[in-house]
C-alpha positions, 0 to 999 in steps of 0.5 A, a space after each residue: 641181773 646179767 642183762 643189766 650188766 651186759 647193757 651197762 658194759 656196752 654203754 660204758 664201752 661206747 661212751 669211753 670210745 667216744 670220750 677218748 676220740 672226741 672229748 679228750 683231744 678237745 680237753 687237751 686243746 683247752 688246757 694248752 690254750 689256758 696254759 698259753 694264757 698264763 704267759 700274761 700273768 705278771 705276778 710270779 707266784 700266781 703264774 707258778 700256781 696257775 701253771 702248776 694246777 694246769 699241769 698236775 691237775 689236768 686229770 680233773 678237767 679230763 674226768 669232769 669233761 666226761 659229762 660232755 658226752 651227756 648231750 653230743 649236740 653240745 659236746 664242744 661248749 660243755 667241754 669248754 665250760 667244764 674245763 674253765 670251771 674246773 681250771 678255776 677250781 684247781 687254780 684257786 685250790 693251789 692259791 689257798 693251799 700253797 700260797 702261804 696264806 691263811 686269811 679267811 677273807 682272802 679265800 672267800 673273795 677268791 672263790 667269788 670267781 666260781 660263783 660268777 662263772 656260774 652266773 651268765 647274767 649280770 656283772 662279774 666281780 673281777 676286781 674283788 677276787 684278789 682283794 685280800 690276797 697278797 698277790 694280785 696281778 694275774 693279767 686277767 687270767 682268772 677273769 678270762 676263765 670266768 667269762 669263758 664259762 659264762 659265755 657258754 652257759 648263757 647258750 644252754 637252753 635250760 640253764 636258767 632252771 638249774 642255775 640256782 642249784 648249781 650256785 647253791 652247790 658251788 657255795 657249799 664247795 666254796 665254804 669247804 675251800 675256805 674252812 679246810 685251808 684255815 690254820 690247823 688249830 681252828 680248821 677242824 672246829 670250823 668244819 664241824 660247826 659248819 656241818 652242824 649248821 648246813 648238814 640238815 637231814 644228812 647229819 643222821 647219815 654222814 660223819 662231818 668229814 663225809 659231808 665235807 668231802 661231798 662238798 669238795 666235788 664239782 661233779 654235781 655242778 657239771 651234771 647240772 650243766 650237762 642237764 641244762 643242755 636239754 630243751 626241757 627238763 622233766 619234773 623232779 629231774 633236778 631234785 633226783 640229780 641233787 639227791 644222787 650226786 649230793 652226797 653220794 656220787 660227790 662223796 664217793 669221788 672225794 673220799 676215793 681221792 683222799 683214800 689213795 692220798 693218805 700216805 702222801 698226806 701223812 708225810 706232807 702233814 696235810 689234812 686228810 678226810 679218809 684218815 678221820 675214820 676210826 680204822 682202815 676197815 671202816 674207811 673201806 666199808 664207808 667207801 663201799 657204802 657210798 658206792 652202793 648208794 650212788 648206784 642205787 640213786 642214779 639207777 632211778 634217772 631217766 638215762 641211768 646208763 650214763 650216770 652209772 658209768 660215771 659212778 663206776 668210772 670213779 672207782 676204776 680211775 682212782 683205784 688205778 692211780 699209781 698212788 693206789 699201789 701202796 702195799 697197805 692199800 692193796 688188799 682193801 682195794 681188791 675188796 672194793 673192786 670185787 664189791 663193785 662187780 665184774 664191770 668195775 674190774 674190767 674198767 679198772 684194767 682198762 684205766 690201768 692201761 690208759 695210765 700206762 700209755 699216758 693217755 690218763 
C-alpha cells in the first residue's frame, strides 16, 4: 500500500510539473486566440456569451487539457483539440442557460456542433447550428471551433477506433444539455424519462440525477481523444475506459461541481443535481462512493498512474475552489478529503496554493 502511494505521489508530482510548465501556457494562448476570434461575432448577445464562457469557464479547458499529458508526442494537437471542444461545450451551455431561450429544437441544433467537432470526415452542418436560435450571426465563430477540432482529430493515428464511442458519449452529453435547460415545469420529468430509456444496467446502481451528472462531463471524450494518439489500441482498452469514466469518473466530476455550487444555485433558483439527495450526508457518501469506484476502475488500466492522478485531481481541484469554503460544507469536505487519503490532502493543499497565486 505504501509503495503504491509513493509511486502515485511521484507520478502525480511529475505530471503536475509538466502540466504547469508545458500545457497551461499553451492553453492560455489558445484561449486568448479564441477570445480574439470573438471580435468577429456581429450579434451582441452571441459575442457576450462567447466572451463570458471563455473568461469564467476557462478553468474547464485548463482541467481538460491535463489529458494532453497522456502522450507527450501529441501534446500540442491534444491541447488545441481539447480547448476547441471544451470551448464549444461552454459556449453552447451559456447559450442554452443564459440566452432566455427554452426551445428544445434550438438546443438540439446548437449541439450538432459538438457532434461535428468529433467527426473529422464528411461535411459539418454549420448552417444548421443556429436554425431555431433567435441569435444567429456569429461571424463563423462556432464553425471555426468545429473545424479546429476536426483538423486535429483526423491526424490522430487511432481516432477511427474511438470515434463511434466519442460520438455516443457526446450524444448523451447533448441529450442532457437539451433536457436540463427546458422549462422547470417539464425538466425533471423529461430527465427521468430519459434515464429510464438510456440508463440500461446502470439503473440498478445510480439515481437518475447521478446518470444525468455523468452525462454532463466531457472527460470521457478527452480520454478517448488522448487514447487515440496511440498507434495501436489494445484489445478491450476502449471498453475499460468507457466502464471507468462512465459513470464513475464523469459522475464524480459533475457531482463535485454541483456539490460546491449548491448554495449559489439555491439563491439563483438554478437546478442542482447534488441537491436531489435526501440529505447532505447522503450526498457526501455518494461522492465518496463514486471516488472509490473510479479509483478501482482506473487501477485496471495499462497506465493506471495517469488516470488515478485525474481522479484524485478532481477532488483536489473542486474542493479547493473558493465556493467550497462555505461553512455548511467544511466538515463534509474534510471527511471527503480524509477518505481520499494522504495524497489527496497534499494535492488539495497544492491546488489551494495554485488558486492563491492565480495560476488556477
